[in-house]
C-alpha positions as CSV (number, residue, x, y, z in Angstrom):
1,M,28.0,123.1,202.9
2,R,26.5,124.7,199.4
3,V,27.3,123.8,195.8
4,F,26.3,126.4,193.0
5,I,26.9,125.4,189.1
6,H,26.8,127.9,186.6
7,D,26.9,127.7,183.0
8,H,30.2,130.0,182.7
9,A,33.1,130.7,184.4
10,E,32.5,133.9,184.4
11,E,29.3,133.9,185.4
12,A,30.6,131.4,188.7
13,A,33.7,133.9,189.6
14,R,31.1,136.9,189.5
15,A,28.8,135.1,192.3
16,A,31.5,133.6,194.3
17,A,33.0,137.0,194.7
18,A,29.8,138.9,195.7
19,R,29.3,136.1,198.0
20,A,32.6,136.7,199.9
21,A,31.7,140.3,199.7
22,A,28.8,139.6,201.3
23,E,30.9,137.8,204.3
24,L,33.0,140.7,204.7
25,R,30.2,143.3,204.7
26,A,29.1,141.2,207.3
27,A,31.9,141.1,209.2
28,L,32.9,144.1,209.0
29,A,29.7,145.2,210.5
30,R,29.3,142.7,212.9
31,K,32.8,144.3,214.3
32,G,35.1,146.8,213.0
33,R,37.1,144.1,211.1
34,A,37.0,141.2,208.9
35,T,40.0,138.8,208.3
36,F,40.4,137.0,204.5
37,M,42.9,134.7,203.1
38,A,43.8,134.8,199.4
39,A,44.0,132.0,196.9
40,T,46.0,132.0,193.5
41,G,46.6,130.5,190.1
42,T,44.7,130.8,187.4
43,S,41.1,129.6,188.5
44,Q,41.3,132.8,190.4
45,I,42.1,135.4,188.5
46,E,37.9,136.0,186.8
47,F,36.8,135.6,191.2
48,L,39.6,138.5,192.3
49,Q,38.6,140.6,189.1
50,G,35.1,140.4,190.5
51,L,35.9,141.2,194.2
52,T,38.1,144.3,194.0
53,N,35.2,145.7,192.2
54,E,32.8,144.7,194.0
55,P,31.1,148.2,196.3
56,D,30.9,149.1,199.9
57,I,34.2,147.1,201.1
58,D,36.4,149.0,203.7
59,W,39.3,147.5,202.8
60,S,41.1,149.4,205.6
61,K,39.4,148.0,207.9
62,T,41.0,143.8,206.4
63,T,43.8,141.7,207.1
64,M,44.7,139.7,204.2
65,Y,47.1,136.1,204.7
66,H,47.3,134.0,201.7
67,L,47.4,130.8,201.6
68,D,50.6,129.4,199.9
69,E,54.1,130.7,198.1
70,Y,56.9,128.7,196.5
71,V,60.1,128.3,198.2
72,G,63.4,130.1,197.1
73,L,61.0,131.8,194.4
74,P,61.6,136.1,195.0
75,E,58.6,138.3,194.6
76,S,60.1,139.6,191.3
77,D,59.6,136.5,189.9
78,S,56.8,136.5,187.2
79,A,55.7,133.0,188.6
80,A,55.8,134.2,192.4
81,L,52.3,134.3,194.3
82,R,52.9,137.4,196.3
83,R,53.6,138.9,192.7
84,Y,49.8,137.8,191.2
85,L,48.6,138.9,194.9
86,R,50.0,142.4,194.8
87,E,48.8,143.1,191.0
88,R,46.0,141.5,191.4
89,L,44.0,142.3,194.9
90,I,46.6,143.9,197.6
91,D,47.4,147.2,194.5
92,R,44.1,147.5,193.9
93,V,42.0,147.6,196.9
94,R,44.9,148.2,199.7
95,P,43.8,145.7,202.8
96,G,44.7,147.6,206.1
97,T,46.9,145.0,207.2
98,V,48.7,142.4,204.6
99,H,50.8,139.1,205.8
100,L,52.5,137.4,202.8
101,I,54.4,134.1,203.2
102,H,57.8,135.0,202.1
103,G,58.9,132.2,200.2
104,D,62.7,133.4,199.4
105,T,63.4,133.6,203.8
106,K,66.7,131.3,204.6
107,D,65.0,129.9,206.6
108,P,61.5,128.7,205.4
109,E,60.5,126.5,208.9
110,A,61.0,130.0,211.2
111,E,58.9,132.1,208.2
112,C,55.8,129.4,209.0
113,E,56.1,130.0,212.7
114,R,56.1,133.4,212.5
115,L,52.7,133.2,210.5
116,G,51.2,131.0,212.5
117,D,52.3,133.3,215.3
118,L,49.7,135.8,213.7
119,L,46.7,133.4,213.1
120,K,46.8,132.2,216.3
121,Q,45.9,136.3,217.0
122,D,43.6,136.2,214.2
123,R,40.6,134.0,213.2
124,I,40.2,133.8,209.8
125,D,36.9,135.2,208.1
126,I,36.6,133.9,205.2
127,A,38.8,131.8,203.2
128,C,39.3,132.1,199.3
129,V,40.4,128.5,197.9
130,G,40.3,127.0,194.8
131,I,40.9,123.1,193.9
132,G,44.0,121.6,192.1
133,E,43.8,119.1,189.2
134,N,45.0,116.6,192.1
135,G,42.5,117.2,194.2
136,H,44.9,119.4,196.7
137,L,43.7,122.2,198.8
138,A,45.8,125.6,198.9
139,F,49.6,123.0,198.6
140,N,48.2,120.3,200.0
141,D,48.7,117.7,197.6
142,P,47.2,114.3,198.7
143,P,47.8,112.0,200.6
144,A,47.8,115.4,203.1
145,D,48.0,116.2,206.7
146,F,44.4,116.1,207.9
147,A,45.2,116.3,211.7
148,T,48.7,118.5,211.9
149,D,47.8,121.5,214.3
150,D,50.6,123.7,212.5
151,A,49.5,127.1,211.1
152,L,51.2,126.5,208.1
153,M,54.0,124.4,207.1
154,V,56.3,123.7,204.4
155,V,55.8,120.5,201.7
156,E,57.2,118.7,198.8
157,L,54.8,119.6,196.1
158,A,53.3,116.3,194.4
159,E,54.6,116.7,190.7
160,E,51.0,116.7,189.3
161,A,50.7,119.6,190.9
162,R,54.1,121.1,189.1
163,A,52.6,119.9,186.2
164,Q,49.7,122.1,186.6
165,Q,51.3,124.8,187.1
166,V,53.4,124.4,183.6
167,H,50.0,123.8,181.8
168,E,48.8,127.0,183.2
169,G,51.9,128.8,181.6
170,W,53.4,130.0,185.1
171,F,56.2,128.0,183.9
172,G,58.2,127.0,181.4
173,S,59.5,123.6,182.0
174,L,58.7,121.4,185.3
175,A,62.3,121.6,185.9
176,D,61.7,125.5,186.6
177,V,59.0,125.1,188.6
178,P,60.5,124.6,192.1
179,R,60.0,121.5,194.7
180,L,59.2,122.7,198.0
181,A,56.5,125.1,199.3
182,I,54.8,126.8,201.9
183,T,51.5,126.1,202.4
184,V,48.6,127.1,204.9
185,T,47.2,123.3,206.1
186,V,43.8,121.8,205.9
187,K,43.0,122.2,209.5
188,Q,44.0,126.5,209.4
189,I,41.8,126.3,206.5
190,M,39.2,124.6,208.3
191,S,39.2,126.5,210.6
192,S,38.0,129.7,209.0
193,A,34.6,131.2,209.8
194,Y,33.4,131.0,205.7
195,I,35.3,129.6,202.3
196,V,34.1,129.9,199.5
197,C,35.7,127.9,196.9
198,T,35.5,128.6,193.2
199,V,36.4,126.4,190.9
200,P,36.2,126.7,186.7
201,G,37.6,124.3,184.1
202,A,37.3,121.0,182.7
203,R,40.5,120.3,183.6
204,K,39.3,120.1,187.5
205,A,36.0,118.0,187.0
206,Q,37.9,114.9,187.8
207,A,38.9,116.7,190.6
208,V,35.2,118.6,192.0
209,R,33.7,114.7,191.6
210,C,36.7,113.1,193.7
211,A,36.3,115.4,196.0
212,L,31.9,115.7,195.7
213,E,31.0,112.6,195.0
214,G,34.5,110.1,196.5
215,P,35.1,109.7,200.2
216,V,36.1,112.0,202.2
217,S,40.1,111.3,202.6
218,Q,43.3,112.5,202.4
219,S,43.7,110.9,198.9
220,C,41.8,113.6,197.6
221,P,41.9,116.3,200.5
222,A,39.0,119.2,198.8
223,S,36.7,116.9,199.8
224,I,36.9,117.5,203.6
225,L,35.6,120.7,202.2
226,R,31.6,118.8,203.0
227,T,32.2,118.5,206.4
228,H,32.8,122.4,207.0
229,A,29.6,124.3,208.4
230,H,29.4,127.0,206.4
231,A,31.3,126.9,202.9
232,D,30.1,127.8,199.4
233,V,31.7,125.5,196.1
234,F,31.0,128.0,192.6
235,L,31.3,125.8,189.6
236,D,30.9,125.7,186.1
237,S,29.8,122.9,183.8
238,G,33.0,122.4,182.3
239,S,34.5,121.4,186.4
240,A,30.7,120.1,186.7
241,A,30.8,118.0,184.1
242,L,31.2,114.5,186.4
243,L,28.5,115.1,188.6
244,D,26.1,112.7,189.1
245,R,23.1,115.7,189.7
246,A,21.5,113.1,191.1
247,S,23.5,112.7,194.1
248,V,23.6,116.7,194.8
249,G,21.6,116.9,198.1
250,S,24.2,114.2,200.0
251,Y,27.1,116.3,198.8
252,S,27.1,117.6,202.4
253,V,28.2,115.4,204.8
254,D,27.2,117.8,207.9
255,P,24.3,119.8,207.7
256,V,24.3,123.4,206.1
257,R,24.5,126.2,207.7
258,S,22.7,128.9,205.4
259,G,22.4,131.8,205.0
260,P,18.7,134.8,206.6
261,G,15.8,133.8,205.5
262,S,17.1,130.7,203.6
263,D,15.1,126.8,204.2
264,E,17.9,124.9,202.9
265,V,19.6,122.5,205.4
266,H,20.9,119.8,202.4
267,G,21.1,120.8,198.5
268,V,22.8,122.7,195.6
269,A,21.9,125.3,194.4
270,V,21.6,125.0,189.9
271,Q,22.5,128.1,187.8
272,S,20.6,127.8,184.9
273,R,19.9,129.5,181.6
274,G,16.2,129.9,183.2
275,G,17.6,131.1,186.9
276,T,18.6,129.2,189.4
277,R,16.4,126.9,190.8
278,Q,17.4,124.9,194.9
279,Q,17.6,121.0,194.8
280,G,18.1,119.6,198.1
281,D,16.4,116.9,200.8
282,Q,14.8,118.4,203.5
283,P,14.7,116.5,206.5
């Protein structure tokens, strides 16, 4: 895993979008199609804007899944994550195939099975994710289930996760936030060939520190990203504010699989005003 720290959220989002776009192009060139998974929420708005503006991607040859959806919320609701993705991604680039989570289905468990069967036929090339204020990955709140082999599951949302949705303006009050959601599981996310994680804002600083400097633990679900061989995390100065910069070389649990031409094995690329400088431990 690599960590990139930029001065501003806009810079981090653009860099993350460029990296995700490069992975999409590579998958399309390699096999003629690409499968990706999209996240939602305030932290992903600028990332998706950047991604949809990236050139030279044949979106008609892509297949899209998304990470999570509220149970019982119709797509017409302003807080529905399907609506979010239609407005910010699907209607802008029109992926060839779109598999949305229908949270207002009468049988959420059957919806998990339906999408799980589809995912058995597709390995996700690129998973675009964020980190919640409580360290959640998708709607896998702590203590997250790292062991289930199910691709999706119905979960009860933690109060902290529900409160975050109110703070971000998606709901008027905590009582308005659904208590149940359908989420892609941690193991399914981690099975993706590449993961790009975009985490802007000082509100996420504690969760970022927990994920990058604490133990890999179900109590901080996003910490498991450190075990992925091909994951990039993009932060801004706010979300990185609590990190111990002296420990950047130990963020990766497993050796990083760096891109072509790179000799980096462990480390972080820190974006500074003078450009990008590399830090890390060489074997």
